C-alpha positions, -999 to 999 in steps of 0.1 A, spaced: -318 27 -90 -288 35 -72 -256 14 -72 -252 -20 -55 -215 -21 -43 -198 -52 -31 -166 -47 -10 -141 -75 -2 -118 -75 27 -140 -57 52 -126 -74 82 -97 -52 80 -97 -15 92 -93 0 59 -120 -21 42 -144 -12 71 -136 25 67 -144 23 31 -176 5 36 -188 31 61 -178 59 39 -192 46 6 -228 40 19 -231 78 26 -229 85 -12 -264 97 -25 -258 73 -55 -253 42 -36 -284 22 -29 -269 -8 -11 -234 -19 2 -225 -55 9 -193 -62 29 -176 -96 23 -149 -114 42 -139 -148 54 -141 -137 91 -165 -114 108 -152 -79 113 -147 -66 148 -155 -31 138 -189 -16 127 -198 -16 90 -226 9 95 -258 1 76 -240 -23 52 -248 -59 50 -221 -83 59 -216 -116 43 -192 -142 56 -178 -159 26 -144 -168 13 -136 -153 -22 -114 -184 -28 -146 -204 -31 -170 -203 -62 -200 -193 -40 -189 -157 -48 -208 -159 -81 -240 -167 -62 -235 -134 -42 -230 -113 -73 -263 -128 -88 -284 -127 -57 -276 -90 -49 -274 -79 -87 -241 -63 -78 -230 -36 -103 -198 -24 -87 -171 -46 -71 -144 -29 -51 -117 -56 -45 -97 -46 -12 -87 -81 -3 -53 -79 -18 -29 -75 12 5 -82 25 -5 -91 61 -26 -119 76 -54 -115 100 -51 -129 134 -42 -166 132 -34 -164 95 -3 -174 76 15 -163 46 2 -192 27 -34 -182 33 -25 -146 24 -12 -157 -10 -42 -180 -16 -65 -151 -9 -46 -127 -29 -41 -148 -61 -67 -177 -59 -93 -154 -44 -88 -128 -72 -91 -155 -98 -124 -167 -84 -138 -132 -80 -129 -122 -115 -144 -154 -128 -175 -146 -111 -176 -110 -123 -170 -123 -159 -202 -144 -158 -223 -116 -141 -246 -97 -165 -250 -70 -138 -213 -60 -130 -203 -28 -147 -174 -15 -126 -143 -32 -109 -119 -14 -86 -89 -32 -75 -66 -21 -46 -31 -29 -59 4 -17 -48 35 -1 -62 53 -32 -52 45 -43 -88 76 -22 -99 98 -41 -74 131 -25 -63 165 -30 -80 197 -9 -82 191 0 -120 156 13 -114 146 46 -129 144 76 -105 106 77 -110 84 50 -122 53 58 -143 24 36 -149 38 23 -181 74 17 -168 85 -20 -169 104 -32 -138 141 -38 -142 137 -71 -121 102 -87 -115 95 -93 -80 104 -130 -71 81 -136 -41 60 -122 -13 33 -97 -15 50 -79 -43 48 -110 -67 11 -115 -56 3 -80 -68 20 -87 -102 0 -120 -106 -32 -101 -95 -28 -74 -120 -21 -99 -147 -55 -116 -141 -72 -82 -140 -58 -72 -174 -71 -105 -189 -105 -98 -173 -106 -65 -188 -99 -79 -224 -128 -105 -220 -152 -79 -206 -146 -46 -223 -180 -35 -213 -168 -33 -176 -150 -3 -165 -117 -14 -146 -97 8 -124 -64 -4 -107 -51 18 -80 -14 12 -72 -9 25 -37 24 35 -23 31 23 13 -2 31 33 4 49 66 -17 64 92 -28 57 129 -43 23 120 -18 13 92 -15 -25 89 13 -34 65 49 -50 66 65 -18 65 44 -4 93 55 -33 113 92 -28 104 88 11 114 74 0 147 104 -20 158 123 -3 188 155 -3 167 155 -4 129 180 -26 111 191 -9 80 214 -19 50 249 -4 53 257 21 28 220 27 16 195 53 25 164 46 2 139 71 -8 103 62 3 69 74 -6 38 71 15 -1 76 11 -23 85 41 -51 60 48 -77 88 46 -65 95 10 -69 58 3 -106 59 13 -112 91 -8 -96 79 -40 -112 45 -36 -146 64 -36 -137 85 -66 -127 53 -85 -160 36 -77 -182 63 -89 -212 60 -112 -205 36 -141 -221 62 -164 -188 82 -159 -167 53 -159 -146 64 -188 -133 93 -168 -117 72 -140 -107 39 -157 -72 26 -161 -42 21 -139 -29 49 -115 -1 53 -90 -14 68 -58 11 85 -34 15 117 -14 37 145 -27 75 144 -19 97 116 -6 114 108 28 148 91 32 148 60 56 171 80 78 148 108 81 119 84 89 141 70 118 149 104 132 112 113 132 103 83 149 130 86 176 143 50 168 179 43 164 192 24 133 217 -4 132 234 -4 97 245 -39 89 258 -57 59 231 -70 34 238 -107 43 233 -100 81 200 -80 73 188 -110 54 196 -132 85 179 -108 108 148 -108 87 146 -145 88 149 -144 127 122 -118 129 99 -138 107 105 -169 129 92 -151 159 64 -135 141 75 -98 145 75 -85 110 76 -96 73 112 -92 61 107 -108 28 133 -104 1 112 -78 -16 108 -59 17 146 -60 20 151 -48 -15 127 -17 -9 148 -9 23 179 -11 1 170 6 -31 137 25 -23 110 33 -49 94 65 -62 65 67 -86 50 96 -106 14 106 -97 9 127 -128 -20 105 -141 -36 104 -107 -40 142 -107 -46 149 -144 -68 118 -155 -82 105 -122 -85 141 -108 -75 131 -74 -52 153 -52 -42 138 -18 -48 159 13 -17 145 29 19 147 15 43 118 22 59 137 52 24 145 67 13 109 63 43 98 81 38 124 109 3 111 114 18 75 115 43 85 143 16 101 164 -3 68 164 28 46 173 39 68 203 76 79 212 106 58 203 136 51 224 150 85 218 132 119 216 130 126 179 138 164 184 171 155 204 180 127 180 176 152 150 197 178 167 224 153 174 225 140 139 226 177 126 254 185 148 274 154 137 268 163 101 281 198 106 314 186 121 343 192 97 359 162 80 393 151 93 420 172 74 394 196 60 410 225 78 444 218 63 430 214 28 408 246 31 426 271 54 406 299 68 420 334 59 413 362 83 401 396 70 427 422 66 
C-alpha cells in the first residue's frame, strides 16, 4: 500500500501548497490535512480534518487513518487571523508535545518530518561566521518564535530516543520568502520605511517557498529509504544579502536609530499589530545569521533552485514598489559611496603624468 501522510498547519498557504504537491507523488496513497481552522485555499484531493493538535484527539486521528508519515508544519512565528502570540506559542510547543505523544503511541508511524528554523541558533555578537548543524549558540534565544523552536527541537530529540524505529528529519529553514511569504521578517520588510540599528548591517539568508515545498517532499519520501534523509539539516539558498542591500532592492528608505530606540519602536509596532519586533527579531536585524548548507547538499541531496538573492527578488515582485524606485535609490547610494572622504585628496595627492 502507498503511504498515508498527515500534514499539520494546512490552513496556511505553505501547508496548503505542500498538501497539493505531495498528493501527486506516485508512492502516496492518501493525504490528510489537519488544522484548527478550515483553510481558505484548496487542498486538492486531500481530506481535511478540523482538529487542534493541542488536544489529545490527535492520537485518534493517527489510529483511525493508520498514518505512517507525519509532516509537522504547524510550527510558525505568525498567528492566523484573530490569533495571538499566546495561541501561537501554545500551538508550537504544547501542540508539538501532544503530536509527538500521539506518534510515540502509534504502531503505524514510521516517519516524522518537522519544519523548524535557523532561529534555534539565535543571534549574538560573538556568533561564528557560519553555523553548522552541530554548532551550539553563544546565547540561547530568550523568547518569541526562536525560543519556541528550541523547545520544539528538544521534544523532537526526546521522541527520537524513545522511538528509534521512527525516521526523524528536522529541517531548519532560513527566513522563508516568496510572493506569499508569511513571517515576522516578511512583515518587517513590507514596512514603508525600515528602522535599522545604527552601526549594524547584518548578513541575512533566505530560502524560497518553492524550495521549501521541494525539500519537504524529499524529506517525507518512502520510509524504506529513511536512513538516506534522516537527521537535522540547515536549509537556505546560496549566498547572503546585507540588510542595506535588501532595502535598496525594495526601494524602501531606512532610518538608522540607536538600539534602545529600535526596541521602543518595536514595542509601538507590536501595539498597533503591524509586525513582530520581538527581542530575537531585533537581534537578527542587529547581528544577522548565516548557516552552512553542506549537509543539505551532501547528505540530504537537495540543491535549492533559488539563491538567497533570487528568493529576495521574487519576494520584492510580490510586494510591489517601495517609496523610492530601487534603481534610482541604488544609483544614489553608489554615487555617495564613490565620493572621496574629506581630506582624502590632501593625504593622497594626485600626480600628473610627465
